[in-house]
Residue, then its C-alpha position, 0 to 999 in steps of 0.5 A: x480495480x479501483x472501487x465506487x467511492x459511492x460506499x457508505x462506512x460499514x455497509x462497503x465490506x470494507x474491516x474497520x483496521x484495529x490495533x489488536x488485529x496482528x498477523x504478520x510473519x515477515x517483518x516489516x519496517x516502518x516508512x512514511x514514504x511518498x508512493x505512485x501507485x498507477x493500476x496495470x495496463x491503465x492510463x489510472x494513476x494516484x499518490x499513495x503513501x507508504x506506510x511500512x514495508x518488507x522483502x513480500x509487499x508495502x504497506x500503503x495509505x491512499x485516498x481510494x479504495x482499491x479491490x484485492x486482486x488489481x496489480x498495481x506498478x508503484x514507485x516511491x517518489x522519493x529516496x532516502x540516504x542511506x547507510x548501505x548498513x541501515x534496513x532503508x536498503x535490506x529489501x527496498x524497492x524503488x520501483x516495484x509490480x505488485x498486487x494489490x492482497x487487501x484494503x481497509x477503510x481507516x477512520x480518522x478525519x474528514x476525508x475518506x483513506x485506504x490502507x492497503x497492503x501490495x503484494x510485489x510479484x516475484x521477479x521470476 
């Protein structure tokens, strides 16, 4: 579910990302690609940009605050031409269903932006 736009910085319960935070257990592959995100079983569609990906999910940046627990369908809008041995082919999904695990406000620029972590749902 998308959070209301009326939240104020610092009072909205969202943590601001700092460069010193690091809790990754699985290696991420940095990649900047346009994404289309849609809330599963709803008509809500919006644009985002992939920041990185891993076998477990995707980190994306968007103008929408999306609440943890929201189920999303994500689609990569461009496919990189990559050799089979390159990192972009390893665990890279061009379309997937996933769950928003976290959403954090970014303090950059005049437009309010958010970084979200999406964990893929398993195939089985």
